[in-house]
C-alpha positions as CSV (number, residue, x, y, z in Angstrom):
1,M,3.6,-19.1,19.6
2,G,2.8,-22.5,21.2
3,D,6.0,-24.2,19.9
4,E,9.0,-23.2,22.1
5,R,11.4,-24.2,19.3
6,V,10.4,-21.2,17.3
7,S,12.0,-17.9,18.3
8,V,9.7,-15.0,18.6
9,E,12.6,-12.7,17.4
10,E,13.3,-14.9,14.3
11,V,9.6,-14.8,13.4
12,A,9.6,-11.0,13.8
13,E,12.7,-10.6,11.7
14,A,11.2,-12.8,9.0
15,G,8.1,-10.8,9.1
16,D,10.1,-7.6,8.7
17,I,11.9,-9.0,5.7
18,L,8.7,-10.1,4.1
19,A,7.2,-6.7,4.6
20,E,10.1,-5.0,3.0
21,E,10.2,-7.4,0.0
22,V,6.4,-7.0,-0.6
23,D,6.8,-3.3,-0.5
24,V,9.7,-3.3,-3.2
25,L,7.6,-5.7,-5.4
26,L,4.4,-3.6,-5.0
27,E,6.5,-0.5,-6.1
28,R,7.8,-2.4,-9.2
29,L,4.3,-3.6,-10.0
30,A,3.0,0.0,-9.7
31,D,5.6,1.0,-12.2
32,K,4.5,-1.6,-14.6
33,V,0.8,-0.8,-14.2
34,L,1.5,2.9,-14.7
35,A,3.4,2.1,-17.9
36,S,6.7,3.7,-16.8
37,P,8.8,4.5,-19.8
38,R,12.3,3.0,-20.3
39,A,14.6,4.1,-17.6
40,G,16.7,7.1,-18.6
41,S,14.5,8.1,-21.5
42,R,13.2,11.6,-22.0
43,A,9.7,10.4,-21.1
44,W,11.0,8.6,-18.0
45,Y,12.7,11.9,-16.8
46,T,9.4,13.8,-17.4
47,Q,7.4,11.2,-15.5
48,W,10.0,11.0,-12.6
49,N,10.0,14.8,-12.2
50,A,6.2,14.7,-11.9
51,H,6.0,11.8,-9.5
52,N,6.5,13.9,-6.4
53,S,3.7,16.3,-7.3
54,P,0.5,15.8,-5.2
55,D,-1.2,14.4,-8.3
56,G,1.7,12.0,-9.1
57,Q,1.7,10.8,-5.4
58,R,-2.0,10.4,-5.4
59,R,-1.9,8.4,-8.6
60,R,0.8,6.2,-7.5
61,L,-0.8,5.5,-4.2
62,L,-4.2,4.7,-5.7
63,V,-2.5,2.1,-8.0
64,K,-0.6,0.6,-5.1
65,I,-4.0,0.4,-3.2
66,A,-5.7,-1.3,-6.1
67,I,-2.9,-3.9,-6.6
68,A,-2.6,-4.7,-2.7
69,S,-6.5,-5.0,-2.4
70,H,-6.7,-7.3,-5.4
71,A,-3.9,-9.4,-4.0
72,G,-5.7,-9.6,-0.6
73,I,-3.1,-7.5,1.2
74,D,-4.4,-4.8,3.6
75,P,-3.1,-1.4,2.0
76,V,-3.7,0.5,5.2
77,H,-0.5,2.5,5.3
78,D,-0.9,3.6,1.7
79,I,-4.4,4.6,2.5
80,E,-3.2,6.6,5.4
81,R,-0.6,8.4,3.1
82,A,-3.3,9.0,0.5
83,R,-5.6,10.6,3.1
84,Q,-2.7,12.8,4.3
85,I,-2.4,14.2,0.9
86,G,-6.1,14.9,0.5
87,T,-7.3,11.8,-1.5
88,S,-11.0,11.3,-1.2
89,W,-12.7,8.2,0.2
90,V,-14.4,8.0,-3.2
91,S,-11.1,7.6,-4.9
92,I,-9.7,5.2,-2.3
93,G,-12.9,3.1,-2.3
94,R,-12.8,2.9,-6.1
95,A,-9.2,1.8,-6.0
96,A,-9.9,-0.8,-3.4
97,G,-12.9,-2.1,-5.2
98,L,-15.3,-0.8,-2.5
99,S,-17.7,2.0,-2.1
100,S,-16.5,5.2,-0.3
101,R,-18.7,4.4,2.6
102,T,-17.3,0.9,3.1
103,A,-13.7,2.2,2.6
104,R,-14.2,4.8,5.2
105,R,-15.7,2.3,7.7
106,R,-12.9,-0.1,7.1
107,W,-9.9,2.1,7.2
108,G,-11.1,5.5,8.5
109,T,-11.4,5.1,12.2
110,T,-9.5,2.3,13.7
111,P,-5.7,2.8,14.5
112,V,-3.4,0.6,12.4
113,K,-2.3,-1.5,15.5
114,D,-5.9,-2.3,16.6
115,R,-7.0,-3.1,13.0
116,Q,-4.1,-5.6,12.6
117,L,-5.2,-7.4,15.7
118,D,-8.9,-7.4,14.6
119,I,-8.4,-8.9,11.2
120,G,-5.3,-10.9,12.0
121,Q,-3.5,-9.6,8.9
122,L,-0.1,-8.2,8.6
123,A,-0.2,-4.6,7.3
124,I,2.7,-4.5,4.9
125,W,3.5,-0.8,4.7
């Protein structure tokens, strides 16, 4: 940064804290959107046991992608996780409010580090 009074280490630490807090908030918002039942209830245990299934993971990641995209946050890491479990570009594009072709162009070929430099945006996850 141009101002010598600002420590690069302090800025990096603040960025890490922000990323962690945004991730926690996004998880809570995904719970809200997915209408998670009251914690500890029978329905909650049923949903909790299903959340690690491929369909449960896919559903949660798509909700997180939709929320992040709507908020203007690049959901690149959740998109990478979704692709690793076989989520289609059609589903990812739909969640992000894009066509599958646009989603694939945006997130399908550029490594995360390069993409962050290209768009000047912090990838949160």
